[in-house]
N, CA and C atoms as a LAMMPS dump frame, in Angstrom:
ITEM: TIMESTEP
0
ITEM: NUMBER OF ATOMS
252
ITEM: BOX BOUNDS ff ff ff
-5.0000000000000000e+02 5.0000000000000000e+02
-5.0000000000000000e+02 5.0000000000000000e+02
-5.0000000000000000e+02 5.0000000000000000e+02
ITEM: ATOMS id mol type element x y z
1 1 1 N 119.421 -419.047 233.107
2 1 2 C 120.14 -419.309 231.893
3 1 3 C 119.141 -419.522 230.749
4 2 1 N 119.298 -418.758 229.697
5 2 2 C 118.397 -418.876 228.552
6 2 3 C 118.689 -420.091 227.687
7 3 1 N 119.955 -420.495 227.599
8 3 2 C 120.342 -421.571 226.69
9 3 3 C 121.098 -422.665 227.427
10 4 1 N 120.738 -423.916 227.132
11 4 2 C 121.476 -425.062 227.658
12 4 3 C 122.781 -425.18 226.885
13 5 1 N 123.763 -425.838 227.503
14 5 2 C 125.074 -425.994 226.871
15 5 3 C 124.991 -426.666 225.502
16 6 1 N 124.139 -427.67 225.374
17 6 2 C 124.011 -428.361 224.085
18 6 3 C 123.538 -427.403 222.989
19 7 1 N 122.657 -426.48 223.351
20 7 2 C 122.171 -425.508 222.366
21 7 3 C 123.229 -424.444 222.083
22 8 1 N 123.973 -424.041 223.099
23 8 2 C 125.05 -423.072 222.875
24 8 3 C 126.097 -423.641 221.916
25 9 1 N 126.405 -424.921 222.077
26 9 2 C 127.357 -425.566 221.167
27 9 3 C 126.819 -425.528 219.729
28 10 1 N 125.533 -425.825 219.554
29 10 2 C 124.915 -425.778 218.234
30 10 3 C 124.904 -424.382 217.652
31 11 1 N 124.703 -423.385 218.493
32 11 2 C 124.736 -421.987 218.042
33 11 3 C 126.145 -421.635 217.577
34 12 1 N 127.14 -422.005 218.384
35 12 2 C 128.53 -421.717 218.041
36 12 3 C 128.911 -422.372 216.716
37 13 1 N 128.424 -423.589 216.473
38 13 2 C 128.731 -424.328 215.248
39 13 3 C 127.897 -423.863 214.052
40 14 1 N 126.922 -422.985 214.291
41 14 2 C 126.07 -422.499 213.208
42 14 3 C 124.932 -423.441 212.849
43 15 1 N 124.735 -424.484 213.654
44 15 2 C 123.665 -425.452 213.393
45 15 3 C 122.326 -425.006 213.965
46 16 1 N 122.362 -424.17 214.995
47 16 2 C 121.137 -423.653 215.615
48 16 3 C 121.052 -422.164 215.319
49 17 1 N 119.95 -421.772 214.676
50 17 2 C 119.777 -420.378 214.259
51 17 3 C 118.485 -419.766 214.787
52 18 1 N 117.757 -420.535 215.605
53 18 2 C 116.453 -420.094 216.079
54 18 3 C 116.245 -420.645 217.479
55 19 1 N 115.564 -419.9 218.324
56 19 2 C 115.254 -420.374 219.673
57 19 3 C 113.804 -420.036 219.998
58 20 1 N 113.186 -420.899 220.769
59 20 2 C 111.815 -420.674 221.233
60 20 3 C 111.821 -420.592 222.743
61 21 1 N 111.007 -419.7 223.276
62 21 2 C 110.836 -419.564 224.716
63 21 3 C 109.353 -419.394 225.001
64 22 1 N 108.908 -419.891 226.15
65 22 2 C 107.531 -419.684 226.59
66 22 3 C 107.591 -418.774 227.81
67 23 1 N 107.213 -417.53 227.593
68 23 2 C 107.293 -416.509 228.63
69 23 3 C 105.95 -415.837 228.84
70 24 1 N 105.706 -415.401 230.056
71 24 2 C 104.584 -414.493 230.304
72 24 3 C 104.94 -413.125 229.726
73 25 1 N 106.212 -412.76 229.881
74 25 2 C 106.744 -411.504 229.362
75 25 3 C 108.182 -411.772 228.936
76 26 1 N 108.537 -411.346 227.739
77 26 2 C 109.893 -411.587 227.237
78 26 3 C 110.921 -410.966 228.173
79 27 1 N 111.991 -411.722 228.425
80 27 2 C 113.034 -411.209 229.321
81 27 3 C 114.202 -410.587 228.562
82 28 1 N 114.125 -410.57 227.238
83 28 2 C 115.116 -409.897 226.405
84 28 3 C 114.39 -409.057 225.364
85 29 1 N 115.112 -408.138 224.76
86 29 2 C 114.551 -407.278 223.721
87 29 3 C 115.353 -407.446 222.438
88 30 1 N 114.73 -407.093 221.333
89 30 2 C 115.43 -407.095 220.055
90 30 3 C 116.689 -406.241 220.193
91 31 1 N 117.806 -406.79 219.723
92 31 2 C 119.069 -406.068 219.811
93 31 3 C 119.859 -406.339 221.076
94 32 1 N 119.247 -407.054 222.039
95 32 2 C 119.952 -407.384 223.278
96 32 3 C 121.18 -408.237 222.989
97 33 1 N 122.198 -408.078 223.82
98 33 2 C 123.389 -408.916 223.757
99 33 3 C 123.42 -409.787 225.001
100 34 1 N 123.638 -411.093 224.809
101 34 2 C 123.711 -412.023 225.916
102 34 3 C 125.127 -412.557 226.013
103 35 1 N 125.713 -412.469 227.191
104 35 2 C 127.041 -413.019 227.416
105 35 3 C 126.875 -414.482 227.802
106 36 1 N 127.389 -415.398 226.973
107 36 2 C 127.252 -416.827 227.222
108 36 3 C 128.631 -417.474 227.269
109 37 1 N 128.652 -418.748 227.575
110 37 2 C 129.917 -419.487 227.637
111 37 3 C 130.568 -419.636 226.267
112 38 1 N 129.831 -419.392 225.185
113 38 2 C 130.413 -419.474 223.835
114 38 3 C 130.63 -418.093 223.231
115 39 1 N 130.402 -417.055 224.003
116 39 2 C 130.596 -415.697 223.522
117 39 3 C 129.313 -414.894 223.545
118 40 1 N 129.365 -413.711 222.948
119 40 2 C 128.198 -412.831 222.907
120 40 3 C 127.209 -413.285 221.843
121 41 1 N 125.934 -413.319 222.216
122 41 2 C 124.862 -413.617 221.276
123 41 3 C 123.981 -412.387 221.157
124 42 1 N 123.607 -412.056 219.94
125 42 2 C 122.72 -410.927 219.714
126 42 3 C 121.329 -411.436 219.359
127 43 1 N 120.313 -410.862 219.986
128 43 2 C 118.923 -411.188 219.689
129 43 3 C 118.506 -410.339 218.495
130 44 1 N 118.334 -410.991 217.35
131 44 2 C 117.981 -410.254 216.127
132 44 3 C 116.514 -409.868 216.075
133 45 1 N 115.64 -410.752 216.548
134 45 2 C 114.215 -410.43 216.527
135 45 3 C 113.48 -411.303 217.532
136 46 1 N 112.293 -410.856 217.888
137 46 2 C 111.41 -411.6 218.783
138 46 3 C 110.016 -411.521 218.189
139 47 1 N 109.372 -412.679 218.043
140 47 2 C 108.008 -412.748 217.521
141 47 3 C 107.18 -413.639 218.444
142 48 1 N 105.93 -413.307 218.633
143 48 2 C 105.02 -414.175 219.367
144 48 3 C 104.343 -415.098 218.361
145 49 1 N 104.393 -416.396 218.651
146 49 2 C 103.771 -417.388 217.77
147 49 3 C 102.974 -418.372 218.611
148 50 1 N 101.917 -418.898 218.042
149 50 2 C 101.15 -419.953 218.699
150 50 3 C 101.78 -421.282 218.329
151 51 1 N 101.764 -422.238 219.241
152 51 2 C 102.425 -423.512 218.983
153 51 3 C 101.893 -424.213 217.735
154 52 1 N 100.66 -423.96 217.36
155 52 2 C 100.097 -424.564 216.143
156 52 3 C 100.823 -424.097 214.885
157 53 1 N 101.495 -422.954 214.96
158 53 2 C 102.165 -422.388 213.793
159 53 3 C 103.66 -422.706 213.74
160 54 1 N 104.171 -423.425 214.737
161 54 2 C 105.573 -423.839 214.73
162 54 3 C 105.706 -425.043 213.802
163 55 1 N 106.702 -425.015 212.934
164 55 2 C 106.902 -426.108 211.98
165 55 3 C 108.029 -427.037 212.444
166 56 1 N 108.062 -428.233 211.861
167 56 2 C 109.163 -429.16 212.143
168 56 3 C 110.486 -428.554 211.703
169 57 1 N 110.487 -427.825 210.583
170 57 2 C 111.707 -427.185 210.1
171 57 3 C 112.227 -426.162 211.117
172 58 1 N 111.323 -425.387 211.71
173 58 2 C 111.738 -424.418 212.733
174 58 3 C 112.274 -425.133 213.971
175 59 1 N 111.656 -426.256 214.332
176 59 2 C 112.15 -427.034 215.466
177 59 3 C 113.567 -427.525 215.186
178 60 1 N 113.84 -427.968 213.958
179 60 2 C 115.192 -428.381 213.572
180 60 3 C 116.169 -427.221 213.685
181 61 1 N 115.757 -426.029 213.241
182 61 2 C 116.612 -424.845 213.336
183 61 3 C 116.914 -424.479 214.786
184 62 1 N 116.036 -424.903 215.701
185 62 2 C 116.207 -424.618 217.128
186 62 3 C 116.955 -425.742 217.853
187 63 1 N 117.387 -426.777 217.107
188 63 2 C 118.192 -427.831 217.704
189 63 3 C 117.422 -429.036 218.198
190 64 1 N 116.181 -429.176 217.777
191 64 2 C 115.361 -430.313 218.186
192 64 3 C 115.118 -431.232 216.991
193 65 1 N 114.768 -432.476 217.276
194 65 2 C 114.52 -433.459 216.223
195 65 3 C 113.27 -433.116 215.421
196 66 1 N 112.246 -432.615 216.122
197 66 2 C 110.975 -432.261 215.483
198 66 3 C 110.175 -431.36 216.427
199 67 1 N 109.035 -430.924 215.957
200 67 2 C 108.181 -430.029 216.738
201 67 3 C 107.734 -430.68 218.047
202 68 1 N 107.398 -431.953 217.995
203 68 2 C 106.934 -432.654 219.198
204 68 3 C 107.998 -432.606 220.292
205 69 1 N 109.254 -432.848 219.936
206 69 2 C 110.342 -432.81 220.916
207 69 3 C 110.523 -431.393 221.474
208 70 1 N 110.416 -430.383 220.606
209 70 2 C 110.521 -428.994 221.054
210 70 3 C 109.437 -428.673 222.072
211 71 1 N 108.194 -428.987 221.753
212 71 2 C 107.089 -428.674 222.661
213 71 3 C 107.209 -429.455 223.968
214 72 1 N 107.679 -430.681 223.893
215 72 2 C 107.863 -431.491 225.098
216 72 3 C 108.89 -430.855 226.034
217 73 1 N 109.854 -430.136 225.472
218 73 2 C 110.89 -429.5 226.296
219 73 3 C 110.336 -428.405 227.201
220 74 1 N 109.136 -427.936 226.916
221 74 2 C 108.524 -426.884 227.735
222 74 3 C 107.756 -427.439 228.919
223 75 1 N 107.539 -428.751 228.975
224 75 2 C 106.849 -429.396 230.095
225 75 3 C 105.524 -428.717 230.419
226 76 1 N 104.709 -428.541 229.409
227 76 2 C 103.402 -427.933 229.65
228 76 3 C 102.308 -428.851 229.123
229 77 1 N 101.12 -428.624 229.577
230 77 2 C 99.993 -429.464 229.173
231 77 3 C 98.874 -428.654 228.532
232 78 1 N 99.189 -427.49 228.041
233 78 2 C 98.146 -426.662 227.449
234 78 3 C 98.718 -425.933 226.235
235 79 1 N 97.826 -425.513 225.364
236 79 2 C 98.246 -424.718 224.197
237 79 3 C 98.723 -423.366 224.689
238 80 1 N 99.716 -422.829 224.014
239 80 2 C 100.221 -421.548 224.472
240 80 3 C 100.934 -420.792 223.407
241 81 1 N 101.33 -419.595 223.751
242 81 2 C 102.073 -418.734 222.853
243 81 3 C 103.544 -418.801 223.206
244 82 1 N 104.363 -418.675 222.198
245 82 2 C 105.802 -418.761 222.351
246 82 3 C 106.452 -417.573 221.678
247 83 1 N 107.68 -417.295 222.055
248 83 2 C 108.487 -416.298 221.368
249 83 3 C 109.54 -417.032 220.578
250 84 1 N 109.797 -416.523 219.37
251 84 2 C 110.885 -417.105 218.58
252 84 3 C 111.758 -416.015 218.06
């Protein structure tokens, strides 16, 4: 599952407009449609970003309180690249 229920609810309400994933290889492509419990979601774009370039504003758009909370959700102990 790509999205937790709490994030799907935020997406449905229009409060979440961005998602971050830490992948070795992206499992979706631009234009992909995902069937979720809140309906179909379309992947508009995918970009590789380093965690140093993620902003607190982007973390808010992804449904987190701040960047620190977003990064903590990945349960990692090293710097890495993310897709947004």
